C-alpha positions, -999 to 999 in steps of 0.1 A, spaced: 767 -392 -373 747 -362 -351 723 -359 -382 718 -394 -389 707 -398 -354 682 -371 -355 652 -390 -365 658 -415 -336 662 -391 -311 631 -372 -321 610 -405 -316 586 -400 -288 575 -426 -264 538 -426 -249 502 -418 -258 472 -435 -270 468 -444 -308 430 -440 -315 416 -460 -342 379 -466 -356 366 -499 -366 339 -501 -396 325 -536 -385 327 -561 -356 353 -587 -358 340 -623 -360 367 -633 -332 404 -624 -318 419 -655 -335 437 -648 -367 443 -684 -375 409 -691 -379 396 -658 -395 398 -644 -431 391 -607 -425 405 -575 -417 380 -569 -393 401 -591 -374 434 -584 -383 433 -546 -379 426 -548 -341 443 -579 -333 475 -582 -353 493 -562 -326 489 -589 -302 510 -615 -322 543 -620 -340 553 -640 -370 584 -659 -375 589 -636 -404 572 -604 -416 572 -579 -447 592 -551 -437 565 -524 -427 586 -495 -435 587 -508 -477 552 -504 -491 558 -529 -520 558 -563 -505 580 -592 -522 602 -621 -510 631 -598 -508 614 -574 -484 609 -603 -459 627 -596 -425 631 -615 -393 604 -613 -364 605 -643 -339 631 -661 -361 664 -645 -361 676 -661 -395 664 -689 -418 680 -712 -442 670 -738 -468 686 -769 -473 701 -784 -507 668 -801 -517 647 -767 -511 626 -789 -490 637 -779 -455 635 -744 -442 652 -740 -409 644 -712 -386 669 -702 -357 646 -684 -331 652 -656 -307 659 -664 -270 644 -648 -238 610 -640 -258 578 -645 -233 542 -649 -237 520 -621 -226 512 -643 -197 546 -649 -186 553 -681 -201 585 -685 -222 583 -689 -261 600 -719 -275 604 -739 -308 576 -762 -295 552 -732 -299 560 -730 -336 558 -770 -338 525 -764 -321 511 -738 -345 514 -754 -376 507 -789 -365 472 -776 -358 470 -758 -392 477 -791 -411 455 -811 -387 485 -831 -371 480 -819 -338 466 -841 -308 440 -817 -304 423 -801 -333 398 -775 -320 398 -748 -347 363 -738 -357 376 -730 -393 410 -732 -410 412 -714 -439 449 -716 -447 453 -751 -440 455 -749 -478 485 -730 -481 506 -759 -464 494 -788 -483 532 -797 -489 542 -793 -453 547 -827 -438 557 -814 -402 577 -791 -382 605 -807 -362 625 -790 -336 659 -791 -324 661 -779 -288 640 -748 -277 654 -723 -303 653 -743 -339 625 -751 -359 622 -769 -393 598 -769 -418 597 -803 -439 581 -800 -469 572 -829 -493 586 -808 -525 601 -774 -531 576 -742 -521 596 -712 -532 565 -690 -518 567 -705 -484 585 -675 -469 558 -651 -483 532 -672 -470 547 -671 -434 550 -631 -434 513 -627 -438 493 -614 -411 474 -646 -408 506 -664 -402 506 -656 -363 526 -678 -340 503 -692 -313 509 -703 -277 509 -744 -273 497 -739 -236 464 -718 -244 433 -733 -259 416 -718 -288 385 -709 -271 408 -686 -252 425 -676 -284 390 -665 -299 381 -641 -272 412 -631 -249 443 -637 -274 476 -644 -255 507 -634 -279 543 -622 -278 532 -591 -299 539 -553 -289 507 -549 -276 487 -572 -248 450 -575 -249 429 -560 -224 392 -560 -236 368 -566 -267 333 -552 -262 317 -567 -292 301 -539 -313 316 -514 -292 354 -512 -284 388 -528 -281 414 -519 -261 452 -531 -263 481 -518 -237 520 -517 -244 537 -550 -236 566 -540 -213 584 -574 -219 584 -574 -255 617 -585 -270 626 -554 -291 634 -534 -260 625 -500 -275 593 -509 -291 565 -502 -291 563 -465 -287 531 -463 -279 513 -467 -247 481 -479 -260 458 -488 -289 422 -477 -285 395 -487 -310 360 -479 -314 334 -492 -337 316 -468 -357 288 -481 -383 283 -453 -405 310 -443 -427 300 -406 -430 303 -405 -391 334 -422 -392 350 -398 -419 337 -365 -400 351 -379 -367 386 -384 -382 382 -349 -398 373 -335 -363 406 -352 -349 384 -378 -329 410 -405 -344 444 -405 -356 443 -432 -385 415 -441 -408 404 -479 -409 425 -495 -438 413 -483 -473 381 -470 -459 382 -438 -476 367 -441 -508 381 -423 -540 351 -401 -541 353 -395 -501 391 -384 -504 383 -349 -516 360 -345 -488 383 -359 -461 412 -335 -474 388 -307 -474 374 -311 -440 409 -320 -428 438 -301 -449 466 -310 -427 459 -347 -428 480 -371 -447 462 -392 -474 474 -418 -498 457 -434 -526 468 -471 -530 460 -505 -544 446 -528 -515 449 -563 -531 411 -565 -526 391 -580 -555 354 -570 -564 341 -602 -575 313 -622 -584 303 -654 -567 282 -678 -585 274 -712 -564 279 -731 -596 262 -763 -580 228 -746 -577 204 -747 -606 200 -730 -630 236 -716 -622 249 -753 -626 246 -741 -664 281 -731 -674 263 -710 -703 244 -688 -677 277 -682 -659 297 -674 -689 269 -647 -700 270 -632 -665 307 -627 -667 305 -610 -704 277 -587 -689 301 -571 -664 311 -537 -676 342 -532 -657 348 -496 -669 315 -485 -657 325 -503 -624 356 -481 -622 342 -449 -630 312 -449 -607 331 -463 -575 365 -453 -580 368 -425 -604 388 -447 -629 416 -454 -602 410 -492 -600 430 -518 -620 418 -541 -641 431 -576 -636 424 -612 -632 428 -633 -600 466 -621 -591 470 -583 -584 472 -562 -612 501 -545 -625 522 -524 -615 516 -532 -579 510 -568 -585 543 -591 -589 522 -617 -609 497 -596 -628 489 -603 -663 501 -580 -693 476 -554 -707 480 -572 -741 468 -606 -725 443 -591 -705 426 -575 -736 422 -607 -752 403 -628 -724 364 -630 -726 347 -600 -712 380 -578 -708 381 -562 -741 372 -527 -746 341 -531 -765 316 -535 -738 285 -533 -762 299 -564 -781 303 -585 -747 268 -576 -738 253 -584 -770 269 -620 -767 259 -622 -731 222 -615 -743 223 -641 -772 235 -668 -746 204 -661 -723 178 -658 -750 191 -692 -766 185 -705 -731 149 -689 -731 151 -657 -710 140 -622 -722 127 -592 -711 92 -607 -706 109 -637 -691 136 -628 -665 154 -651 -641 148 -637 -603 175 -643 -578 187 -628 -545 222 -612 -547 237 -616 -515 265 -594 -499 280 -579 -468 267 -551 -447 294 -527 -456 295 -497 -481 327 -514 -500 302 -547 -507 266 -527 -511 276 -500 -537 289 -525 -564 262 -548 -555 239 -522 -567 257 -519 -599 259 -556 -606 223 -558 -601 217 -530 -626 240 -546 -651 226 -581 -649 190 -567 -656 204 -560 -691 205 -598 -696 171 -605 -679 183 -617 -645 166 -597 -619 184 -593 -586 171 -585 -553 200 -575 -528 201 -594 -497 221 -575 -472 238 -596 -443 259 -587 -414 297 -598 -410 291 -631 -391 262 -644 -411 278 -633 -443 311 -655 -437 288 -683 -421 268 -685 -454 297 -684 -475 316 -713 -453 288 -733 -456 281 -725 -495 246 -713 -484 241 -688 -513 237 -688 -551 247 -654 -562 270 -630 -543 290 -597 -545 321 -604 -527 352 -585 -520 381 -610 -514 410 -597 -499 444 -610 -504 469 -611 -477 500 -615 -496 509 -611 -534 518 -648 -540 499 -676 -559 504 -700 -532 483 -678 -510 458 -663 -535 452 -690 -563 455 -718 -539 431 -703 -511 405 -690 -537 405 -717 -567 419 -751 -555 394 -780 -550 399 -786 -516 400 -749 -504 374 -738 -474 375 -705 -492 368 -719 -524 332 -703 -520 318 -711 -555 328 -749 -554 348 -744 -587 370 -773 -594 391 -778 -625 414 -809 -623 437 -791 -649 436 -756 -625 450 -777 -596 477 -795 -616 490 -761 -630 487 -745 -593 508 -774 -580 534 -769 -609 537 -733 -603 540 -739 -564 572 -759 -569 587 -743 -599 620 -725 -584 627 -699 -615 601 -672 -608 599 -664 -647 589 -699 -655 564 -700 -624 549 -664 -638 542 -680 -671 524 -710 -654 504 -685 -634 495 -667 -668 479 -703 -679 461 -704 -647 447 -671 -651 433 -677 -688 415 -709 -676 400 -692 -645 383 -665 -672 374 -691 -696 356 -711 -668 340 -678 -652 354 -693 -619 350 -661 -601 347 -632 -622 370 -605 -612 354 -571 -618 382 -549 -603 412 -546 -583 402 -519 -556 421 -486 -549 413 -467 -518 425 -439 -493 445 -443 -459 445 -410 -440 464 -402 -409 469 -369 -387 502 -352 -392 516 -359 -359 513 -399 -364 547 -408 -374 563 -441 -391 532 -456 -407 532 -468 -441 502 -482 -459 514 -508 -481 504 -509 -519 507 -550 -521 481 -557 -492 466 -539 -466 469 -566 -441 506 -566 -433 514 -533 -418 490 -530 -386 508 -540 -359 519 -502 -350 551 -510 -330 572 -483 -350 544 -459 -350 547 -432 -327 528 -396 -318 547 -363 -323 525 -343 -298 
């Protein structure tokens, strides 16, 4: 018994966790954003009904644990999910948390609230089956669905499923968020710093261990790596250590703990299919065939990335295509020269050649993880007579353009916050999704997405997902180039930090982290 109590007794309270940020968060409102730029510094302000166990790197429906909910249960029809809520929880402004806050949050998300002042609502499409949230007193809330949705619990565990306070307007939540989480918001100096402090009234009485979280923005990745190596920061930004940089970081900081993991971020090609001449399916097919994924992997990640479709690739992914199936898909076979020759033939048939090229702008976000693959993309497209000029955009402009579909060609890195088809496929490929940036719409794909969503048998559901994957590749819906791998590093005195392999988003609350110094 004494030995078992040892690690708990060794946990130290106090101290400031020093983090750096690689970008400028668009806002502090997690329900309105789609980027880790907002999740990393502000997830600690909030709670969910349920979360993925932070101590288990592989996220599945079986690793979901209680958060604001103490327990949950489905009814016999699998269309009503009832949560028993914790009592005595307070918002950071002292107001009590009740079931009405749960009801208000999801009524806003599904567009059923009396006031709807979200600027963006990227995950409304997750909850197309949600008819309403009913409440029974202050401590019970029931999600009422039109049909079964076995993936719902996983969606609710995502970092983007924070519960919001009914009494705080969204304008405030975008700049000075109020949550129930382990840390309270203090300040956000745009482009400079973010500060959170310990919530003394947190419902987990022994958490958090830290007194404060301090975040500094550093634009240059080289500067960030050096600052971490010299001990100025305790943890690197999620997946910020590229594969080529890992050796350098370890050489500069040999005592640091570093792990290479999958991130559930996909490097992909965006083609706005309503803009001529890219409304021609043959051009889109040629671009997809021209992608030499092995070259991308070798140059960017020294072969550590995964080849996959829309869902996270195996072995980390629960829904990834088998390798033998993948090899049969257009552009995924091992013969890159054959794929390129087919792409060139398509373009020549359409009248393009070395003397008559198609000039375009390739837009991308001003981060190395976007710029570097965009350079390779431009080089590979030259081989099929498309000459691309890079157009580099800062984060707010990048997301604004994607939202408006105001681009023609883009190199994107899509972060997937939960490894479930109801998150990924619905969000990125269904006809009516805000984040369907390519304006792809296929009635058969939508039908299959709906079919897998209601399927209670996981193996049957997986087979439907495989059928969707084949259609997406055939249509060049959003050609996936690679599933990224990257490094996370932390100083040896940082304890109880576990990067997740299924998603880089869902372990950033830091309530279990403590500093042994």
